[in-house]
N, C-alpha and C positions, 0 to 999 in steps of 0.2 A: 067293167064300169059299175055294174050293179054290186059287185063285191066291195068296191071302195065306198060306195054309198052306205052299205050295211055296216061296214066297219066304222065309218064316221058316226053313224047314228048310235051305235053301241058305245062309242067313246063319249059322246055327248051325254048319254043316259048315265054312264058311270060317273062323270063329273057332277051331274045334277044330284045323284044319290049321295055322293061324298059331301057336297055342299049342304044338302038337306040334313044329313046325319050330323054334321059338325055343329049345326044349330040346336040340336037336341041336348037337353040337360044331362041325360045319362051317358052321352058319348063324349062329353067334355073331359071327363076324367081319363077316358081312354086316349083322347088326343094329347092330353098333358103327359101321360106316361110314354106315349109313342114319341113325342118330341124330346122328352128327357132321355129316353133310351137312344135315340138318334144322336143327341148331343154327346152323350157319353161315348158312343161308338166313334164319333168323329174325333173326340179328344184322344181316344186310344190310337187311332190311325195317325193323328198328328204327332203324338209322342213317338210312335214307331218310326215315322218318317224323319223326325228330328234326330233320333238316335242313329239312324242309318246315315244321315248327312254328316253328323259329327264324327262318326267312326270311319266313314269311307271317303268323303269328299274333303273334309277339313284338313287332314294330314297332307294330302296331295297339294292343296292350294297353299297351305302355310309354308311348306318347304320351298315351293316355287317363289313365293313372295319374299321369303328370307334371302334366297339366292339372288334374286333380281335387286332387292334392296341393297345388298352388299355391293353389287356391281355399280349401282347408282352412286353409292357413297364413295367408291373408289374414283369414279369419273369426276365427281364434285371436288374431291380432294386434289386431283390432278389439275383441274381448272383453277382452283384457288392458288395452287403453287405457281402456275403459269402467270396468273394476274399479279401475284406478289413479286415474282421475279421481274415482270415488266415494269411495275411501279418503282421498284428499287433501281432498275437500270435507268429509267427516265429521270428519277431524282438525282442519281449520280451524275448523269450528263448535265443536268441543270446546274448543280452545284459546281461541277468542274468548269462549266461555261462562265459562271459568275466569278470564280476564282481566277480564271484566265483573263477575263476582262478587267479585273482589278490589278493583276500583275502586269499585264501588257495592254494598257489602254490605247485605243485608237486603231488596233488591228483586229478585224472581225474574224477570229479563228473558228469559233463554234457557233457563229450566227448564220442563219440561212438567208439573211437579208443582204441586199446589195450594199457595197461600201458607200459611205456617205462622202460626197465630194463637196469641198467648200464652194460656196456660191461666188461667182465672179461678177454678179450684178451689183451695182452700187446701192447702198441702202437708201431708202426714201425717207 
């Protein structure tokens, strides 16, 4: 327990010394160079990480994306073909139904509706 208290007190003293020295005029230059050096080091690490990602991860991902993109294009083309065939079939049936009704009026060959029976009720 005493060891934790001593470590905490030493940590507080270190923080206070850093805060005090950061307010001093002669240590401002040191702080600026320290921040500048840290920024440059961070930029170097970021560049290395970017180069690693581009050289290692990007080729794996791009190949997989290309393969899956081709699969999706094939599926879309198949569905387009099915829709086109369905539309053409329905249009053909519609036109043939119209031509049949013109050539053979009064007989419902291609109609899904019940045959129309003449009314036997007297007109009012």
